[in-house]
C-alpha positions in Angstrom: 0.2 0.1 -0.1 3.0 2.2 0.7 4.1 2.2 -2.9 0.6 2.7 -4.5 0.6 6.6 -3.3 3.7 7.7 -5.1 3.0 5.8 -7.9 -0.4 7.3 -8.1 1.0 10.2 -7.7 3.4 9.9 -10.6 0.8 8.5 -13.1 -1.6 11.3 -12.2 1.4 14.1 -12.6 2.1 12.3 -15.8 -1.6 12.5 -17.3 -1.5 16.4 -16.3 1.9 17.0 -17.7 0.5 15.1 -20.9 -2.6 17.2 -21.0 -0.7 20.2 -20.4 1.5 19.7 -23.3 -1.5 18.6 -25.6 -2.9 22.0 -24.7 0.2 23.9 -25.5 1.0 22.5 -28.5 -3.1 23.0 -29.9 -2.6 26.3 -28.8 0.5 26.9 -30.3 -1.1 25.3 -33.6 -4.1 27.6 -33.6 -1.8 30.9 -33.3 0.0 29.7 -36.2 -3.0 29.2 -37.9 -4.0 32.8 -37.0 -0.4 34.3 -38.1 -0.8 32.4 -41.4 -4.6 33.3 -42.3 -4.1 37.0 -41.3 -0.5 37.1 -43.6 -2.4 35.8 -46.4 -5.5 38.4 -46.0 -2.3 41.1 -45.7 -1.3 39.6 -49.5 -4.7 40.1 -50.7 -5.6 43.2 -49.9 -2.2 44.1 -51.1 -2.9 42.5 -54.0 -6.3 44.3 -54.7 -4.8 47.2 -54.2 -1.9 46.3 -56.7 -5.2 45.8 -59.1 -6.7 48.9 -58.5 -3.4 50.6 -59.6 -3.0 48.6 -62.6 -6.3 48.8 -63.9 -6.2 52.6 -63.6 -3.2 52.8 -65.4 -4.6 50.4 -68.0 -7.7 52.7 -68.5 -5.5 55.7 -68.3 -3.6 54.6 -71.5 -6.8 53.0 -73.1 -8.9 56.9 -72.5 -6.2 59.5 -73.3 -6.0 61.2 -76.5 -2.7 60.3 -78.2 -2.8 63.5 -80.4 -2.6 65.7 -77.0 -0.8 63.7 -74.8 2.2 62.5 -76.8 4.8 63.5 -73.8 2.8 61.7 -70.9 5.0 59.0 -69.9 3.2 55.5 -69.0 3.7 54.6 -65.7 5.2 50.6 -65.7 3.0 49.2 -63.3 3.6 45.3 -63.2 0.7 43.4 -64.2 -1.8 41.5 -61.4 -3.3 38.4 -62.2 -6.7 38.1 -60.8 -6.5 34.5 -60.4 -4.0 35.0 -57.5 -6.5 37.1 -55.7 -9.4 34.7 -56.6 -7.1 31.6 -55.2 -6.5 33.9 -52.0 -10.5 34.1 -51.6 -11.3 30.9 -52.0 -8.7 29.4 -49.5 -8.7 32.0 -46.8 -11.7 34.0 -46.9 -14.6 32.0 -49.0 -17.9 34.1 -47.6 -16.2 37.0 -50.1 -16.6 35.5 -53.4 -19.3 37.2 -54.3 -17.4 40.3 -54.6 -14.9 38.2 -56.7 -17.5 37.5 -58.7 -19.1 40.9 -59.5 -15.3 42.2 -60.4 -14.9 39.4 -63.0 -18.2 40.0 -64.6 -17.7 43.7 -64.4 -14.4 43.1 -66.1 -15.3 41.0 -68.9 -18.0 43.5 -69.3 -14.9 46.2 -69.4 -13.0 44.5 -72.3 -15.1 44.8 -74.9 -14.8 48.7 -75.0 -11.5 48.6 -73.7 -10.1 46.5 -76.3 -11.7 48.8 -79.2 -10.3 51.9 -77.8 -6.9 50.5 -77.7 -7.4 48.6 -81.0 -6.1 49.0 -84.2 -9.9 50.1 -85.0 -10.6 54.2 -86.2 -13.6 55.7 -84.2 -14.6 58.4 -85.0 -14.9 61.3 -82.1 -18.2 60.9 -80.8 -17.3 56.9 -80.6 -14.5 57.2 -79.0 -15.7 59.6 -76.4 -19.0 57.2 -75.6 -16.3 54.0 -75.5 -14.0 56.3 -73.2 -16.8 57.3 -70.9 -18.0 53.5 -70.7 -14.8 52.5 -69.9 -14.3 55.0 -67.3 -17.6 54.1 -65.6 -17.0 50.4 -65.8 -13.3 51.1 -64.0 -14.7 53.2 -61.5 -17.3 50.3 -61.0 -14.2 47.7 -60.6 -12.4 50.0 -58.4 -15.3 50.4 -56.4 -15.5 46.5 -55.8 -12.1 45.8 -55.1 -12.4 48.6 -52.2 -15.7 47.1 -50.7 -13.5 43.7 -51.2 -10.6 45.5 -48.9 -13.0 46.9 -46.1 -14.5 43.2 -45.9 -10.6 41.6 -45.8 -10.2 44.3 -43.0 -13.1 43.0 -41.3 -12.6 39.6 -41.7 -9.1 39.9 -40.5 -10.1 41.6 -37.0 -11.4 38.3 -36.3 -8.5 36.8 -36.4 -6.5 39.4 -34.1 
């Protein structure tokens, strides 16, 4: 009987130590997962900013009058693959997929007048003005939707702090 007490104490101590180790490991894993998701959400926000800048640059190049703005240099902005934004939303923020669908839809609509402006097709002044207005309006819609998505990314990030 005298041996049973210390043996029982060692067993209980071992179980408590094991449970504590599991608890610490689970907490560490949860903390690392939160940091990973926050990092990906930060990357998503950054990519959206770059996408907005690139969209604005492309729109400027398309709507400017080449006869009047010969000396304007086009800033070199690297293209942003929207598929990266789609991937990040799909993996880390699927609840925001509706915004991605909306940007994709607007972008498809934007491509038609943009291509006509940027293409070799000759447009008279009224056609060009109409195409420029359409491209500008659709670009504004893209930017507004991306900015709304950025706001949602920020709100989602706050849940992981």
